[in-house]
C-alpha positions in Angstrom: 67.7 116.9 150.9 66.6 116.2 147.4 66.5 119.1 144.9 64.3 119.4 141.9 65.5 120.4 138.6 63.1 121.4 135.9 63.9 121.1 132.3 61.9 121.0 129.1 62.3 118.5 126.3 62.4 120.3 122.9 59.7 119.4 120.4 60.9 116.7 118.1 59.7 118.7 115.1 62.2 121.4 115.9 65.2 119.1 115.8 66.7 118.6 112.4 69.9 116.9 111.4 72.0 119.0 109.1 75.2 117.7 107.6 76.3 121.2 106.4 76.8 122.3 110.0 78.9 119.3 111.1 82.6 119.7 111.3 84.6 116.7 110.1 87.7 115.6 112.0 90.7 114.7 109.9 90.7 111.0 109.2 93.7 108.9 110.1 94.1 105.6 108.4 94.2 102.4 110.5 97.8 101.6 109.5 99.0 105.1 110.4 97.2 104.9 113.8 98.6 101.5 114.6 102.1 102.5 113.5 101.9 105.5 115.8 100.9 103.4 118.8 102.8 100.1 118.2 105.3 100.7 115.4 108.8 99.4 116.1 111.7 98.0 114.2 110.4 94.9 112.5 106.7 95.7 112.9 105.0 97.3 109.9 101.3 98.0 109.5 99.6 97.9 106.1 96.1 97.8 104.6 94.8 95.7 101.8 91.1 95.8 100.7 90.3 97.8 103.9 91.7 95.0 106.0 94.5 96.1 108.4 97.6 93.8 108.2 100.7 93.6 110.3 104.0 92.4 108.9 106.4 91.1 111.4 110.1 90.7 110.3 113.0 89.4 112.4 116.7 90.0 112.1 117.5 87.1 109.8 114.8 88.5 107.3 112.1 85.9 108.0 108.6 87.6 107.8 105.0 86.9 108.5 101.9 88.8 107.3 98.8 88.6 109.5 95.3 90.0 109.0 94.5 91.8 112.3 90.7 91.4 112.6 90.7 87.6 112.2 94.4 86.6 112.9 94.6 85.0 109.5 98.1 84.4 108.3 98.4 85.5 104.7 102.1 84.9 104.1 105.0 83.2 105.9 108.5 83.6 104.5 111.2 82.0 106.6 114.9 81.9 106.0 115.8 78.6 104.3 119.1 77.2 103.2 118.2 75.6 99.9 117.7 79.0 98.1 120.5 81.3 96.9 118.9 84.4 98.5 117.9 82.4 101.6 114.2 83.0 101.7 111.2 81.0 100.4 107.6 81.9 100.9 106.2 78.6 102.2 102.6 79.8 103.0 100.6 82.1 100.9 96.8 82.7 101.1 95.0 83.7 98.0 91.7 85.6 97.9 88.7 83.4 98.7 90.5 81.7 101.7 92.5 79.4 99.4 95.9 78.4 100.8 99.0 77.4 98.9 101.8 75.4 100.7 105.1 75.6 98.8 107.6 72.9 99.5 111.0 72.6 97.9 111.8 69.8 95.4 114.2 67.4 97.1 117.7 67.7 95.5 120.7 65.5 96.1 122.9 68.3 97.2 120.5 69.2 100.1 121.7 68.0 103.4 118.8 67.2 105.8 119.6 67.0 109.5 
């Protein structure tokens, strides 16, 4: 058996939006929220120009920075053996979607296998 419910729609002139009565919730930044959910050793969340970024770092120190919304790699720094400190940033993206590829100058003491 169907039942009938009556309700009245309020007059649209009576409804007013008021920002003074709204209660704002505390805002949590995107990196903090992502770190809380997915943060682990070697995974770090950052933000640059309101774009969330994840930095992935492995045990040997190699790292990768990735913009989350578009999966754009902004930096790649692998462990290399021709540097004293062992790391060289080989890919870096500059603002305006320009990319720089850095290659080492060949030296005689380098042993290529």
